N, C-alpha and C positions, 0 to 999 in steps of 0.2 A: 868388364866385357859382357854383351848381351848374351843371357842364357835362356834357352827354349825349352820348356816342360810339355811334353807331346802326350802324357798319360790319359787325359780326358779325350784323346782321338783313337784310343787302343780298345781292342775288343775286351779286354779285362775291365774297363771301366764301362763302357757304353754297349757293349755286346757286339758280335760278330755281325749281326745284320746291319749295323751302323756304323761300327769301327773296323780298325784293321789289327789283324794278328800280329803279334810283336815280333815274333820269329821269323814270319813271312815278309813284313815289312823291312826287317833286317837284310834280308836277303835281297830283297829288290832295292834296297840302298846300296848293297854292294855290287849288284848286276848293273846298277846305271851311275857307276861312280865315275865312267868312262866321260859323261857327258860335263863333268866339272873342268876336265882336262881340255876335251873340246872347246868350251867357251874360252878359256884362257888362250888357247891356240888360236883362235880367231879373233882376237883383240884388235887386230890391225885391219881389220875388213869393217865396212860400213856398219853402223848399228852397235857392234860389240865393242867398238872403241871407247864407250863409257868407262870401261876397265881402266885406260889410260888416264883418266882426269884425276884420279887420286895422285899421281906421281907429278902434276904439273905444278911445281913449285915457281916455276918462271912467270905463270900466270899471277900466284898469290903476290910476287913481287911486284908486277905492274900494276894490280889492283890497289895494293897498298900504299904505292906510289902516287896513283892518282887520287887517292882519298886524302892525302897530305896535301896535295895542291888544293883541294877543296875547303880545307879548313877556313881560308882567309874569307870564303862567302856566306859562312855561318849560315849554311842552310837550315830553315827550320822544316822543311817538308821534302821526302824523298817520295817521287811519284813514279809507278812502274806502269806503263801502258804495255799490256801483253795479255794474251789468253793460252788457256791451256797449260801446254809444258812450258811456255813462257812465263808464267805466274804462279800454278799451284805450288811448286817447290818453293818459291820464296815466300809466300804467304806460309806455307808449312813452317820454314825457318822462323819467320816474325813471330808466329805465335808460340812456337816452342821455346825461343830462347829470349824474346824481347817481352812476351805475356801479351794478353788480350787486351789489356788497359795501357800499354806503353804510350799511346797517345795523350795520356793525361800528365805523362811526366814532361820535365824541363829537357827535352833533349829531342834529336831530329825525329821526326815520325815518319814511318814508312808505311805509305799508302799503295794498294794495287786497284787500278782502275781496269779490270779484267773480265768487263763485259760493256757492251753498247747501250745499255740501259739510260737513256736520256735523262730521266729523273735524278739518278743515282750519279751521273757524271756531273750534272748542273750544280748539285748539292755540294759535293766535293770542292770543286772548283770555284765556286763563290764562297766557300767557307775559308780558303786559304789565302796568304797573300803570296800571289805568282811571283813578284820578285824575289821571295824567299825561297823559293823551290826549284827543284830540279828535276827534270822528267827523263826517265830511262825508257827509251822505246825499244821494246825487243821484238823482232820477227826475223827469222831466218832469212827467208824469201823476200821480204819486205813487201809481200803481195797479199798477207793476210788481212781481210778487210777489217776486221775489228779493232787490232791496234792502230792501223793505218788512218781509220777514220778518227780515234782519239787523237793521235797525232796531228792531223790536219786541225782539229778543232783547238788544242793546246798551243798549237803555232800561230792559228788566227789570233788567240788571245793575247800572245808575246807581243806580235806587232801592233795589234789592236791598242795595247796598253804601252806603246812605244818604250818598251824595254831596250837599254842601251846594250848593243851585243848580246841579243837574245840567244846566240849559238851557246853560250856557257852555261845557259839554263836546259840544254838539251845533251843527250849522250845516246848513240846508238849501239845496239848489240845486234850483231846480223851475221850472215855468212862472209867469211874471210875474201872472198874474190868474186862472188855473185849476186844477184838480187838487186831489187831496186834502191834498197837505201844506201848502199855503198857508195855509188857515184854521187848521190846527194849529200852524203856527208864530207866526200873529199870536196866538192865544189864550196859547200859552206863552211868547212872548216869545223865541223862538228867532231868532238873526240867519239872513237868508235873502238867496240871491243868485238872479239870473233865469238859467234857460234860454231863449234868445231865442225867441219864439213860432214864427218863422219859421226856425228851424235846427233840423234833425234831430239826432238824437244822434249818430250815426255821422260829421257834421259838425262837432261842436261843441267839439272841441278846443281851438280857440282862442278860446271862451267861458269863463265862468266855471267850466264842467265842468273843464277841463283847468287853466285859470290859477291857481284858488284853491288846490287842492292843490300845484301847483308853486311858488309865491309863498310857502306857508307853509314849503316844504321850503328854501326859500334860492334857489331858481331865477330869472334875471333875466327876467321875463316880457314888460318892455319890448321887450329885445332878440329874442323870440319874433314880437312884430308887426311890428317893423322888417324881421325877414327875410321873412315873410309879405307886407308891403306891398311890399318890394323884387321879390318874385317876380310880384306881379300887376303892377307895373309893365313887368316883364320881357315876361310874357306879353302884356301889351296893346300893347306899342311895338314887337315883334319882328316882323321880315319871317316869312312862314309856314316858310321852309326852316330859320329858327333858332328858332322858336317852341316851347319846351321842352313845354308842355301838350299843344299839337297834334300834335307828333310821336310823344308817348308813345301818347295817345289814338288816332292813325290807324294807327299801327304795331300795336298791341293789335287793334284791330279789324279790319284787312285781314290781318294773320296767321292771326286767328281765322276769319274768313269765308271769305278766298281760299287760305289754305294749311294749315287744319285744326290749328292751333294752338290747341287748345281749353282747355288748361291755362297759367296763367302761374305762374311760379316767383320769388318775390322771394328774394334770396340777398343781404343784406349781409357782406362780409367785415369784421366789427365785432360783438361780443359786445353793444356796447351799443345797438346799431340792430337785434338781433334781434327786438324786440319791437314796432319800427315796422313790420316785416313783418305781426306778427298785426293790429295797428291798420288796415293795407292790405287785409288779407285779409277783414275785415268789410265795409270800406269798398265794396270790388268786389263782393262776394258779394250783399250785400245791395241795393246799387244797380244791379245790371244783371243778376242772375240771375232774369229777371220771368218767362220763358215755356221751353218746349220747344226754341227754338232760339237763345236768347242767353245770355250769362252764361259767359266763361272760367272755369273752376275755379281759385280761387288756392291757392297752395302755399307754404309757408315753408319755408326752408333757412337753415343757417347755414355760411358759409364761415370757416375750413378745415374746422370739426368735420362737417359732412355730405359732404365729400368722400369721407369714408370710410363713409357711409352711405347715400347717394342718388346718387352720381354714378354708378357703374356702371348703373343704369336710364336715368338721363339720356343717357348717351353711346352706349348699346348696346340700349335698351328702344325701345318704340313712339316714333316721333318725332311728337308731338303736343304740343310744351310750347314755351313761349316765355320767356326768362329774363332777369329784371332783376337786375342785379348794383349792388350799393351798395358803392362803392370810397372808402375814405378816403385823402387825398393825406398830409395831414401828422398823424400821431399826436401827441397832447397829452404823452403819456407814451411812450417809446420806448427800452427798456432794451437796452444792447450786451451781446451775446453775450461768453461767455469765449472760450478757447484751448485747451480741455482735451478735445476729441473726438479720435479715432482717425483716421489716414490716410484712411480709407475715408469719413470725415465732414467732411473738411478744409473742405468748402463752406459749413460752418456757422459755422467759426470767425469771430470777429471782426466778425461782422455784426450788425446791428439787427434786433430782432425783429421790427419794420414790414417789414424786406426779406423776411424769410421769407413772411410774410402777403400781400405783394404778390405774390411769385413764385408764391404758390400760386393767388392770384385769376386772374392770367395764365394761368398754367395751365391752369387749369379753363376761362376764356371762351374760350380758344384750343383746346382740345381737343374742345370743344362744337361749335365753328365747324367744324374740320375734319371731325367727323361731320354736318354739315350740321344743327346744331341751332341756330337763330337766337337771339341774345342780345344786350343791350344794357347799357350802364355809365353808371350815373350818378356823375361824380367830384365828391366832396364835398371842398371845402378842408379843414376841419377840423370836428368834432364840437362846437358849440357853439349856444347858445341862437338864434343867428340862422340858423344852417343848418337847425335843427328847424323854424324858422318858414317858412323856404323850401321845405321837403320837403313839410311838411304842406299848404300851399296849393297846391303844384305837384300833389300826386295827388289832391286835392280837385277841383280843377279840370279835372284831366285826366278824372276819374270824371263831371263835369256832362257834358262834351264827349262822352264814349262814351255817355251815355244820349240824347244827340241823336243819334249816329250809329246806335244800335241802334234808335232809336225807342221807347224805353222811359222809364218816370217814374223816375228814378234816386233820387226822395227819398221813396218810400213802402216799405214791407214788408209786404205782406199775408200771404205765407208765415208770417211770423212770429207777427203776429197771430193765426193759426187756432192754431197751439200753445199762445199764451196763454189764449184762450178755452177750449181744452179741461182746460188745467192748472187754472184757476180752477174749472170745474164740478167736477172730481175733488175738489178740495179744500174745496168747498162741501158735497158730499155727507156728509162726516165731521162736520160740525156738530151 
């Protein structure tokens, strides 16, 4: 189970000007424990329904059944056409559980076309065998410009290449009843999966949106839901001082409004978890940034890489940031270093690579604390599907709590909709 170490966010480590008094913080946790019950009580309402995804064993059965039917095609490429919440969770899953270089191995390759950059789209589509590829089009409304433009492009290629029964190369993940894609799928007999009507895109990674591509790529999606369910049980049953979601939410809220830590830096010490930070960036920004006085700005960094690009600013620049470290306790692969370095670097001889990155993490977190920069660490036993399920549910629940603390609707995004409207108007003028 994931463990939280909040010591470096407390006044005893970083001082009262920048940190929180432990006794007062525990009192605040007890005072706000009712918010946890409130989120659980709202689980049937729009937005909060992400909680129910952990129980959806019927979906697991449906997805695994579909995956079995696809084995006969021996797909070499699984390509997701989606953007924002339709892609970021899936990318986080892919990188965490398949690795950054999975495309070099002889197994299905999972790609995400999550932008409408023409050069990027062209490069991928010209580099694959389209007849050996399955495309998953993800759009709840079916009206999102970016994935629908890419779908239009891909469908044209399938028809141009005269792919027989091209419909088998397409899957739609969309609203169960409404939207533009649903009637198209029915008419053309394209396989369709649902985006739950009460779940928003950035909270949808544990639905068909994230689970379908993951399962096609060989990820154990049952274990993801097991982890999510375990985290929910922990959140539900823990006393306030041990409740991981409440601790995260209240720390972030109080450090923002009381200590002016208006930026949150998520810094995993694992390449495989770097894109998880991108997923959390959207989750926090779109959910809480709703007016001029709310919304800590999310930033992503990678340990140890960004010790050499950002740490100077973090340690000696403006002290307006709070740091979330993701630390992996046991690495699945942990090669041992040789004994080939000169005496000046003798401290690196015969170590394991994991020892080096652990030392770098400790050095960074402690240097920040010494410079009065509050930070917190999530210790993850090992990167596997169950741990990822725990992480997704923990931060989704945390953001739901933040919505209640900041008194904003954590599940809408009017600022995004405004941009979409303007984009469609511009494109419509060229018809």
